[in-house]
N, C-alpha and C positions, 0 to 999 in steps of 0.2 A: 233697098235698105240693107245695111251691112249686117251680117250674121254674127251676133254676139252670143257666145256661150255663157249661160247664167250659172252662178254658184249653186243655186237651188237644184239644178238638174244634174250636177256632177259631183256633189259632196253628200255625205250622209246627213240624214234628217236631224241628227243631234248637233250639227253645226261644227264638228271638228274640222279644222282648216287644212287637212292633208288627205289626199285621195290618190289611189293608183288605178289607172285605166290602161288596159292592154288593148292593142289593136292588132289582132293576129288572124287574118291580115288587115292592114290598113287599106281601105278602098279610097279611090279618088275623093278628096274632100275639098270643096270649094273654099274660096277666101272667107276667113272668119277671124274673129278676135275673141278674147275672154274677159271675164270679170276677175280672173285669177292669173297666176303665172304657171308655167309648166317646165319641167325638165324632160327632155325627149332623149331616149336611148334607142338606137336602131339595133335590133337583135339580128336581123337578116333581111335579105332582099334588096331591092333597088327602087329608086323613084326620084322625082324632082321635088325640091322644096322651094317655094317661092314666097318672098315677102314683098312689101311695097318697094323696097330698095334693091333687092338682090334675088338671084336664083342660083341654086347649086344642086349637084347630084348627090344623093344620099347613098351610103353603103354601110355594111355591117360594122358596128362599133362606133358610129358617129354619135356624139353626145353634144347637145346644145340646149340653151335656155331661151324660152320665148316669154317676153313680158306680156302682161295682159293687154296692153294697148296695141301690140303688133298685129297687123293684118297678115295672115299667112295661109298657104294652101298646099296640098299634096297633089302632084300630077304624075302621069306616066308611071304609075306604080306597078311593080312586078314582084309578087309575093313579099311585099314590104311588111315587116313585123316590128311593131313599136311598143316600147314601154313609156307611158306618160305618167310622170309624177306631178300631180296638180297640187298647188299650194297657194295660200292667201298671205302674201308677204306682210301685209299690215297687221296680221294677227300672230306672227311668229317673230320672236326676237332673234335676229340674225347677228347680233353683236355679242354673242356669247364668248366669253374668255378671249382667246387670241385668234379666233377665226380670221379676223381682218389682217392678221400678220402674214397670211398666205397670199402671195401676189396672184396666183391662179384663181383665187376666189373673186377678187376684184375683176380680173380679166373675163372669167366665164360668166359670172352672175350679174355684173354691173356694166362692164365696158362693151363686151361683145353684143349683148342684146340691144344696146343703144346705138350701135354703129349704123351710119347712114349708108355705107357701102363698104365693100371689101377693101382692105388697105393694100393689097398686092394681088397680082394675077395668080399667085400660087395658093396653096392650101393654107388657110388661116384658121381652121376649125379643128377641134379635138377629135381624135379617133381612138377609141379604146381597143387595145389588141390583147389577144390571148387571155392570160390570167387576169388582167385588169377588167376586161369585159365580163369574164366569168364571175369575178368577185362582185362587181357592181350588180349583176343579175341576182346573185345570192343575197346581197343586202336588200334588194328590192323585194325578194320573196319573203324575207323575214319581216319587212315592213308590211307587206300584204297580209301576212298571217295575223299580225297584231290588229290590223284594221278589220279583217274579216271576223276574228273571234270576239273582239271587243270585250275582253275580260276586264275585271277591275284593275285599274292602273294602265290600261291600254294607251291612254293619252300620253302619259309620261314615256312609256316604252316606244310608242310610235314616233314621238317627237325626237327622242334620243336616236332612233334608227335613221330618221330623216336627216338629222344634223350630221350623223356619221356619213351618210351618202354625200351630203354637201361637202364635207371636209375631204372625203376620198376623191371626189371628182375635181375638187380644187387643186389637190396635190397632183393628180394625173395631168391636169392642164399644163402645169409648169414643167412636167417631165415628158410631154408628148413630142416624139420625134417627127410627127406628121405636120406640125405647125411650122411653116416657113417664116412667117412674119412674127418676130418677137416683140414688136413695138407695144402691143397691148400688155404683155407681161412686164415690160419695163415701166410703163405707166402704172400698172398694178403695184409694182414695188414702191413707187412714189406715193401711191394712195395708201398703201399699208403704213408708210411712215407718217402720212398726214393723219390717219385715223388713230394711230397709237400715240401721237403727240399733238392732237388737235387743239389742246389748250395752250400750246406754245405759239410764239409769233411765226408767221409764215416766212420761210427762208427759201426763195426760189432757186438760188444758186445751189443749195444743198440738195433740193429735190431734183434738179437737172442732173446733178452728179450721180445721184442714186439711179436715175433713168438712163445714164450713160449718153446724155445728149447735151447739146449746147442749150443755154437758157432760152434762146429764141425758138429752137426746134422743140424743146420741151413744152413751151407755152402753146405752140401751134398744135402739137400732137395731143396734148391734154384737152384742148378745146375741141379738137376733131373727135376724140373718143368720148367725151362727156357732154359736149354742147355748152360748156361753161368754163370759166376761168378757175385756176387753182384757188384763188381767194374766195370766189363765190361758193365753190364746192366746200371749202373749209368752213365757211359760215354756215352752210346747210348742215354740216355734220355737228357743229356746235349747237345749232337749234334743235336737232334731233335728240342730242344728249340732254339738253335743257328740258325738252318736252317730257322725256322719261323721268327726270328728277322731279319735275312739277307734278307728275301723275303719281309717283310712287313714294314721295317723301314730303315732309313738312318743312324742309329747309327753306330759310328765308330767300325771297326772290333775289335780293342783292348777292347773297352767297352763291346761289345757283349761277348767276351771271359770272361771278369770279371763277367758280369751279369749272366753268365751260370756256374759259379763255377770254371773257369780255372784261376789260378793265374799267369800262364805263357802263353803269347800269341803265342809264337813259338810252345809250346806243343799243344795248342789248334789247331793251323793250321795243325800240323802233324796228330792229331787225326781226325780232320774234313776231311782231304783228305783221310785218311784210311777208313772212313765210307762212304763217298760220291763219292770219286774218283776225287774231285775237291778241289782246295784251296778255302778258304772262299771268297776271292775276285772274283775268277772265277765263283763260285756258285752264288754270288750276281749278277754279270753281266749277267749270263745265265738266271736268273729268274727276271730280272728287267722288268717293264711294257713295255719298248720299244721292248722287245723280244716277 
């Protein structure tokens, strides 16, 4: 049976969806997955990290994201010291303000964890150096302090610190000289455009230009990175936005459809049910405050 790490064992009993776990040192840890996602920062030491698709050598400053579904393990460790920031993505709004305008956010938190294999024989992962590693560690310490003390307002402060870490690492990814393959960043730039203008008609020529690729190469690279087409990905973003509006507002369903880029409310309803299993009205009723 696969080893699945459970939320109840790694998060505080009050249910707050962010936790920090240090592994100092990290001992060999067999293949496992999680009911949550995690950001991993290597403070020092060495070891091998293996997923179902890939194996690579860890070193000081490495930073990467593991999605909950990913099976992974640590092997051949030598004084390996890790910081793990655990979080529950479905309980944290990652669409705050202009976070999605950072290409490195898409590359580090969406594209890289979903990759089936490394895109080049060179180094394609981020490594924090010097001041950046020190700053990341300091930010984590501040987050730990809030989570440990749990003073009134800690939830707000901890979420703000967590999002600061997300933003900082996303910027670092785009500036990392260690990354040889820039394809994920170029796709990330196109995804930033898609998310910021998701209500507009899809323009593949424009997206390919943003990614500095031919249209054919862009389509192939996008599918390789995300497992889907730009059109299907855009529809998923529209449905996510519509879900939020249905949960948090009383806006008429037809207006929600138009606000999210659907010109046909019947088509919107079909797509919404395809993605969520519920009609927009049933989804709103199921997620209304009285439930």
